[in-house]
N, C-alpha and C positions, 0 to 999 in steps of 0.2 A: 324567466330567471328570477329567483328570489334574492333580494338584496338585504344584507344585514343593516341594522340601524347604525352600527358603528361606521358604515361606509359613508354616511351623510356628514358633511362638514359642519362645524359649529355654527356657521352662518345659516346654513340650510335648516339645521335643527331649530335655531332661534326663530326663523321665519315661520316654520310649521307650528312652533309653540304659540306664537302670537296668533296665528290663524285659528288654531284649535281653541285658544282662550276666547277669541271673539265669538267663535261658534258656540262656546259654552254660555256666553252672555245671551246669545240669541235664543238658545234653548230655555234659559232662565226666563226670558221675556215671554216665550210661548207658554210655559207651564204656570208661572206665577203672575204674569201680567206686569212684572217689573224687571228693569235691567239688573238691579241689585236686590238680592233677597233680604227680607227683614225677619221673617219667621224662621223658626228652627228647621222646618221642613225644607225650605229653600236653601238655607245655609248648608244643611247636611249633604244634599245631593251635589251642590256646587263644590263643596269642600272635597267630597269623595272623588268626583270626576277630575278636579284640578290635580289632586295627588296622583291619580292614575296617569294623567297626561304628563306631569312632571317626571314620574318614574319612567315612563316610556321613552322620553326624549333625553333626559339629562342624568337622572339619579342612577339608573341601573340599565345601561344600554346593552350589556351582555349578560351579566349575572350579578346576584346580590352578594354583598360582603357583610360580615358581622357588624361593621360600622353602620352600614345602611339600615340593618335590622334594628339597631339601637335607636336611630333617628326615627324610623317608621313607628316603632313601638311607643316612644315618648310622645310623638305627635298625636297618635290615636288616644293614648291614655289621657293626655291633657285635655283633648277635645271632649272625650267621653265624660270625664269628671266635671267638666264645666256645664253640662246640661242641667237645666232647671227642672225639667219634667222627664226624669229618667224612665218612668214606668211606660211611657209611650214608645220608647225605642226598644224594638224587639231584640232580645239577646244581649241587653246591656251588660248584665253581670258576666255572662260568658265571654264577651269580647274584652272586658276589663281583665278577667283572669288570663285569657289567651295573650293579651298584650303584655301583661306583667310577666308571664312565663317566657315569652319570646325575648323580652328585655333581659331577664336573668340569664337565659341560655346563651344569648349573644355576648353578654358581658363575661360569662364564664369561659366562653370560647377564646375571647381576647386575653383573658388572664392566664389560662392554662397553657396555651400554645407557646412552645419555646423553639425558636429556630436553631438554637445551638444543639439541641438533642436530636436523636434519630427519629425518623418518621414512625418507627415501629416501637418507640418507647411508650410505656403505659400512659404517661401524661399526654403525649401527643395523640395517641389513639383515642383517648376519651375526648380530647378537644375536637378531633375529626368527626366523631359521632355527633357531638353537640353542634358542630359547624353545619353538618348536613341537615339536621333537623331545623335549626334556626333559619338558615338561608333559604330553605325550601318554603317553610310556612310563612316566613317574614318578608318574602319578595314583594316589592311594591305593587305590582299589577294584581297579584292574588289577594294580598292583605287589604289593600284599599278598595278592591272590587267587592270584597265581602262587606266592608263597611257601607259602601254605596248601596248595594243590593238590600241590605238590612234597613237602610235609611228610607229608601223609596217604598219598601214593603210596609214600613211603620207608618208613613205619613200619607200614602196614596193607596187607593183601592187597586187591587191587581186587575180589575176589570175596566179601569178608567183609561181614557185616551192619554192622560198625562203620564201614567205609569208606562204605557206602551212607548211613548215618545222618549222618555228617559232611558228605558231599557234598550231601545234601538240605538240611541246615541252612545251608550256604554259599550254595546256590542261593536259598534263602528270603530271605536277607539281601540278596544282590546283585541278583537279578532283580526280586523284588517290591519290595524297597527299603523303607526306613522310612516314606517319604511314602505309598507305596501301601498299606502296612499301616495307617498312621494314618487314611487315607481310608476303608479298609475297616472299621476299628473304629468310626469316627465314624458310618458308615452303619448298622452292625449294632446299636450301642447307642442309635442314634436320639436323639442329644443335641440335634439341631437342632429347635427348637420350631416350632409351627404359625405360618405367616406368614413363614417364612424365605425370603429372596430370594437369588438366585444370586450367588455370589462369583466374579468374573471376573478379578480382578487386584490389583495392589499399586501404590500411589502411589510414584513415583520422585522427583518433584520438584514444587515449587510455583512456577510461573512468576509468578503474581500472585495476589492474593486471589480472583480470579474464574477463573483458568486453572491447571490442574494437568496434569502428565504422569503417566501410569501405564503399567506393563508388564502386558500381558495374559497370562493363563495359557494354556498350550497347549490346543488343541482347543476353544477357546471361540469361538463364532460371535457376531460383533457387527456392527452396521450403524451408519452415520452417523446422528446424531440420536437414537440409542437413549437413553432416560432412565436415569440411574444415580444411586445414592446412594453417598457416600464417607464414610469415617471418617478424618479428617485425623490424621496421626501426631503433630501438635503437641498434641493433646488427645484422650483416650479418649472424652470426652463430646461432642466437636464433630462433628456429623453434618450433611453438606450434601447437597443434591439438585441435579442438573443433567442434562447430556446430553453425549454423545460428539460432538465436532466433526469428528474425522477420525482416521485411523490411519496409522502410519509404520512402516517396517522399519529397525531400527538394530541392527547387530551380530547379525543373524539373530534378533532378538527383535522381537515386535510391540508397539509403543507406541501409546497413544491420547492425544489431547488432550481434556480435559474442561472444559467451561464450567459453572461452578457458578452457581446462581440464588439460593438462599436456604437457610435452615436446614430440615432435614428435619422437625424438630418443628413448624415453622410451617406447612409445606405439606402434611404428612401425618403428624400426631402419632400416628395409630393404627398406622402401619407400623413393625414391629419388626425391627430388625437383630439377629438371634439369634446373631450370632457370639460374643457374650460367653459363651454356653453351649456353645460348640463347642471341640473341641481345636485348631481352626484359628484361633481368635480372635487377632487382633492389630490394632494400630493401622495406619492407612494402607490399609485394604481398600477395594475397589471392588465394588459390587453392581449387577447389572443388574435393572431394574424392568420389569414388564409393564404393559400398557395399563391394567389394572385397579388398578394400584398408584400411579397418578398421579392427583391430584385436580384439580378445576376451578380451585382456587386456584393450582396449578402451571401449568395451561394458560392462565390469564389473565395470567401474567407477561409483561411487555414483551419480555424476552429470548427466551422460548420462542416467542412469536408471530412474532418476527422472526428466528428462529434460522437460516433458510436464507439470510439476507442478511448474516450475520456476516463481516466482512472483516479485522478487526484489533482491537488494543487500544492505548490511548493510552500513550505512553512518556514518558520524561523529556525535558526541554528544551522542552516545549510551553508556549505562553502563550495569552493571551486571543485574539489575532488569528490565531494559527497553531498547529496541533498536529502533533506527530510521532507516528507510530503504526507498530507492527510488523504487517505483513501476515500474517494467518493464514487467508486465504481458501482454499477448497478448489478442486480443478481445475475443478469445474463452475460456479464463480463467477468471472466475468471483471471485472476492474477496469482502468481506464485514466484518463489525464489528463482532467479536466473532469467526471468523474462525481461524484455527490454521496454523502456519508456523513451519518449521523445518529446522535446519541447523546442520552441523557437526562441533563440536569444539573438535579437536583432534580425539579421537575414539568414542566420545559420541554424540548421537543424542539428541539435546536440542530442546524443544518445546516452542513456543511463541504463545500468543493469541493477535489478532489484536484488538486494542481499539480505534484507531482514524486514520484519514487521512487528509492531508493538501495539497492544491494545491500550486505549486511553478513554477518558470520558470528558464531556463538556456540558455546560448548562445551556440548554436551548430556550428554556422559558422558566419563569419563576416556579420553583419547586419541581422542576422537571430536568432530568439529565438524560443524555444520550451517549451510548458508547460508540467509539469510532476507532479506526486503526491508523496508526502513523507508520508509514513505510520508510525504509532507508534504501537508497540507490546510489551506486558508485558510478562516477563518470567514465564512459568509454571514450567519448569524444565525437568528432565529426568523421563520417565515413569517407574514406579516400578509396574510390574504386580502382584507381591506377595502381596503388600499392596493395590493394585488397586487405586493408586494415584501417584502424581508427587513428586519427591524429588528435592529440590532446587539445582541448579548448581552454582558453586562458581566463574564463570568467564564470561567474555564478548567475543562474537565472534569477529574475526579479521575484520578490516575495509575491505569492499568490499566482504565479504563472501556472497555466493549465498544462497538465501532463497527459500524454496520450499513450496508449498501449501500441507497441509495434506488432502488427498482426502477422500470423504465420504465412499468409498468402502474399504479403507485400514483396514485390520483386526487388532484388538487390543486384546491382551490377558489380562484377569483379573479374579480374583476369589473373590466371596463374602464370607466373613467370617460370623461367628455367630453374629446375631443382626445387620448386615450391610444391608443397603437398597440402591437400585439404584434409585437415584432421577431423572436422565435423562442423556443425552449425551451433550458433548460440541458441539455447532452448526456445522453442516455439517461434522461431524466426528463420529466415533464409540468409541471415548474415553469416558468412563463412568464417571459420578460424583457420588461418593458413600459417604454415611454418616453412622455413627453408631448411631442408635436410642437412645441408653442409654446415650451417651454423649450429644446428642441434647437435651434430657430432663433434665439431671442432671446439666448441666452447663448453663442453660437458653438460649433461642433462640429468636431472633427478626425477624419477617417477615414484611417488609416495602414495601410500594408501593401505587400508586394511585388506585382509584376504577376501576375495570375492568382489572387490569394488571395480575391477576392470584393468588392473595393472598388466596382467598376462595378455589380454586382448591387445592392448596398446603396444606392449613390447614386441609381440610377434608381427603386428602391423608395421612397426618401424623397421624391424629386421628385414621383412620382405621388401620394403621400399629401399633400404640400403643395399640389399643384394641387387635389386633391379638397376640401381645407379652405380654398381660395381665398386661399392665400398667394402673393404675387408671387414667382416664381422666375426669377432671371437667371443663366444659366450662362456663366461666363467661361472660354472654352476655346480654347487656342491649338493644340490637337492636331488639330482638324478632325473628331473622332469624334462629338461630340454632335449636330451637325447631321444626320448620317445616322442615328445610333442612336435619336434621339428623334423621328424623323420622324412616327411613328404618333401622337404627341401634338400634332402641328401647332404647333411652336414658331414664334415671331416672330423673324426674323433682324434684329437691331437695326442691324447695320452692313452694308448691301448693298454690292455691288462698286463702284458709282459713288461711294458715300460713302468707301470705302477709298481710292479714287484721289484724291479731294479731300483727304482727311486726309493722305495721303502727300505731296501737293504742299504742303499748308499747313505740314507739319512738316519739310519738307526743309531741312536745314542748321540746324535749330533748336538743335542742340547747340553750334553755334559762337557763339550769342548769349550775352551775359551776362544774368543774371537781372534786373539793373537796367536793361537796354537797353529803351527804349520799344517798339522793333520786336518784341522778344520778348514783352513784356507784351500788345501788341495781338494778336499771333498766338494767344496763349494765351486771351485774352478772347474772340476770335472763335470759337475751337473750343469753349470752355466754353459760350458762349451758344447755339451750334448744338446742342450735346448736351443742354442744359437744355430747350430748346424743342421741338426736332424729334424727338429720339430718346427720351429718358427720359420726358418729360411725356406724349408721345403714347402710349407703352406703358402707363404707369401709369393713365391715365384711360380706357382701353378695358377690355373684359371678357376680354382675354387674360391668362393667368396664367403662361405659360412663354415665356421669351425667351432667345436665344443671342447672346452677344457674342463674336465671334471675329475674329482678324486673321490674315492669311496668313503673317506672319513669326513663327515660333515661338521665335526666339532672343531673348535679353534685350537687344535694342537699346534705345538711349536713347529713340527715337521710340515704340516699342511701350509701354514703361513710362510714358512721359509721357502718351500718349493714354489708356492704361488708367486712370492716376491721375485724369485729368480726367473720365473716364466715371464712376468711382466717386464722385468729388466731386459730380457732377451728381445721382447717386442720393441721396447724403447731403443735398444741398441741398433736394431735393424732399421727402424724408422729414421733414426739419427744419421745413419750411414748412407741413406738414399739421397741421391741428388735430385731425382724427380719426385714430384709430389705424389704421395699415395695416402689416401685417407684410410684410417684404421679406427674401428669402433670396438671398444671393450665393454661388453655387457656384463655387469656385475649383478647377477640374480641373487636375491637374499644377501644384500651387500654387507650385512653385519657379520657374515661368515668369512668375508674377505678383508674388509676394512672395518673391524669392530672399534667401537669407542673404548677408550682406555679402561673405563669402569666395568666393561663387559667382556674383557679378554678371556677370562675363565681358564687361564693357563697356569699350571703349576711351575715350580722351578724359578728360573731367572726371569722375573717379570720385566726387568729393564730391557733385556734383549728382545723379548716379544714385542714390547712397545716400540723398540727401535725398528723392527721389521715392518710394523704398520706405518711407521714414520717414513720408511723408504718407499713404500707403496704410495703414500701421499705425495712424496716428492716426484715420483713418476707421473702422477696425475697433474702436478703443478707444471712440470717441464714438458710433458708430452704434447701439450697443445701447440708448442712451437714447431713440432714435427708432425703435426696433423694426426696425433693420436688422441682420440676423445673417449670419455667414459660415459656410459649410460648406466647410472646407478639406480637400482630398483630395491626399495626397502619398505617395510611395513611401518617401522617407527624410527624417527630420527634419533631417538635417545640411544639406540644401539649402534649407530654408524658414526665413525669419526668425523668431526666437524671440519677437519682440515681438508677433506675431500668434498664434503657437501657444500662448504662455503665457496668452492671453486666452480660449482655448477651454475652457469649463467642462465640456464633455462630450468624452470620448475613446472612440473605437472603434478598436481595434488588431487588424488581421488578422496573418497570419504576417509576421515580420520577422527579419532575421539580423544586420544591421549593428550594431556596438557603439554607435555614436552614438545610433541610435534607441532601442536597449534601455536605454541609460543615461538618456536623456531620460524614457522611459516609467516607469522605476523610481521617479521622484519622484511619479508619479500612481497607479501600480498596486501598488507594493511589489515587493520583490525576487523573491518566490516566484511571483507572477503573471507577472512579466517572464520568469522562467525557463521558463514554459509557452508563451510566444509562439512560439518557433521550432518547436515541435512541433504547432501548431494545424493541424487538417485544413481542407479546403476549406469555405469559408463558416462557419468558426468564428472567433470574435473575442472579445477581452476588452473589456468595456464598464464604464465608470465615469463618474460625473459628475451634474450637475444634472438632466439630462433623464430619468435612469433612476430607477425607483421603489425600488431597493435602495441601501443606504448603502455597501456594500462592492463592490469589483471582482468581476465575474462573467464566467465563460466561457460564451458562448452559441452555439448552433447556429442560424444565421440561416435563416429560412424562405425557400425559393426559390419565389417567386410566379410564376404563369404569365401574369398580366394584362399584363405588359410584359417583353419579352425584347429586350435590345439586339441590333441587327442584326449587329454585328460578332461578338458572342458566339454568336448563333444560327447564323452561318455556320460557326463552328468546330465 
C-alpha cells in the first residue's frame, strides 16, 4: 500500500528530514572528502539536494502553490547570480531566464486571480492557465532536481564514481521518496503490534457527529458497508466504529462517507489501533476492519441492521410535525414522494412520509462545490398495531439523526376491527391505511381530484362496501353515468321517466311564483308529499340498498335544484322520524351540480331564491348527521362547491389536483407540505385525513384497485 507524504506526522517528517540531512553530509564527505563543502561544486550539489529534501518533506507535500513557486524562483535566482564563475555552470543563462519567467508567471497568477468573480470570467481563466504552467514547472522536486543535475554535470565527469554516487543519492530521494522510505522502515523494524488493522485513509471533515468525510489512500480497495474504525482529529483518545456508506471522486481523489455507530471501546474493547506505535501515527486516521474484528454488539446496533436503507440525516429547521433532511442515499436506493422514513427517537421508532425534495449545493473543499438534495418529510408517528394506525409522537429527532427507508418487504402487524376497511397501503410499504366505514358515512366525506385521478374507482369501492354492510346508499347523479356503471349492482331507479315528466309539469313556471304565494306552497307540498310516500319511503322499507336519483337536465336550473332539495328533505324527514338507527349515505356525484358555490349558480331570474335552495340543502347536510344521514361529496374543484357543505366533511380524500383554489382549501386540512405533494400524486394515490381514518396525521395512500366491481365506462377505456 502506498502511503501519501501528508499521512506522516510533523514529528515523523522532522525525524526523516534530520536523517536525510545527516545522510547528505555523509555523501558530501564521500565525494569531496570534507563534511562541509568549500568549493562551488560541493556547495551546489548540497544546495540542490537540500532543497529537494525540504520540498519533499515540508514545502510541497501534496502540490505546489504559486507562493511556493515564487520562493523557489527567488532562491534559485539569488544563488545563480551569486556564482563567481558562471561559465562553468552548464545552462546558467537558460536557468536564469526560466527562473525569472516562473517568478513573473507565479506573481501574475497571484495578482490576476479574484475569488469574488466567477471561475469562468476572462480574468480568472487567464489566471488558471498561468497557474497550471507555473505550478507544474516550478514544483520543488522538478525545479531543484534540474539545478542539481546541471550542477553535478558541470563539476563532475559523467564517468566518474562521484557522479554516480551523487546521481544515486538524488534518485533515492526523488523516486523512492520520504514516504516510501518511511513505509519501508516501518515494515522492516515492525513497529506495528499484533492486532494492527489496515490504515486506509484520513478524515477530511466532520459533517455531523454521525457522518464524516475521509480521503482514501491510493491503491486501497474498499466496498460500500465495509466496517471501519476512525480516530477523530478532535481527540487522540476518541475512537469510533462505523461503516462506509459510499465513495466519491473529488479533484481526482477518492473520498468516502462514513457513518459512525458508537465508541470502539464499547463495541470492541479488545481491538487495538496500533497506530500510536507506528511512525505513521496521527489523529484523523481511518482503519478498515475485517469480519473477525466486528463483534455481535456491533452487529446488533439498529444502524448496522438497517444500513442498506440509509437515505439521509436530519438537518436544521426541522420541527415536531415536519423534518428536513439531507439525502445521502446511494444509487441503488430509490426514494420518491410518498415513501416512508424511520428513525429512532429515544426508544421509539418514529415514521415520516416524504412530501418534497429540493436541490441545493454545499462547499466540500476549497474551490469545489457539490450538489445535494434536501428532502421534506411529514411525521406520521409511532405505529400502533392494535388500532391499525399511527399515534402522533410529541418530539423532534436530534439534529443529524440517521434516517432509514422503510422497505416494501418489511412486515407490518395490524388488525381490522368490526366495520373497518383496508383502503390501501402507504406507497412502497406494507403499512395499511384503514378507515371505519361508519365514521366515513356519519361524519360526511369529500373525495376531490381531477378527472382520471381515481375518484370513480374509490367511490364505487365505497358504495360496494356500504351495500355489503347494509347501509342505504342513494347516488344523486346528474351525469347519467351511475345508472350504467352500477348496473351490475342492480340499483333502484328512484325517478323513472314518467315521474320526471310529472315533475317537470308540476314545476313548470315555479320560479315565477313568490314563496308566499299559496299556489307555490301547494305545488311544493304536493311534490313533497309524493316524494315522502312514493319514492323515499318505498325504497327505505324494502331490502334494496342502492338507489340512483338522476334528472335529465344537468345544468343548475331552478327546477332541478328545487326538486333535488325536496328529495333530500324527504330523506331527512324519513330519517328523523325513525326510532331505530338506519344509516343513509347520499352520494353527490359532480357535487357542483347539486350544491354549487354561490358564484357558479348560473341561474337566471331570482338569484336570491336559488341561493336559498342551496342553503336549505346545506342545512340538511348540517343536521342530517344527527339522524345518521351522511354525505359523500365527489368533486373536481372545490371552487365550484359550496363551502357550507365542504366544511362539514370531517374526512378528506384528495387525489391529484392543480388549481390554486382547491390547494388553498386543502392546506387548511392537510398542511402546506402535504398539499405540495398533491399535484405529483400518481394514479390511484391520494392524501387522506380525518375522522374515518385510524391515523391522526394526513397520509399518502396507494389505493387498492379491486376487481369485484369495475365501472363499465372505465372498463371500456
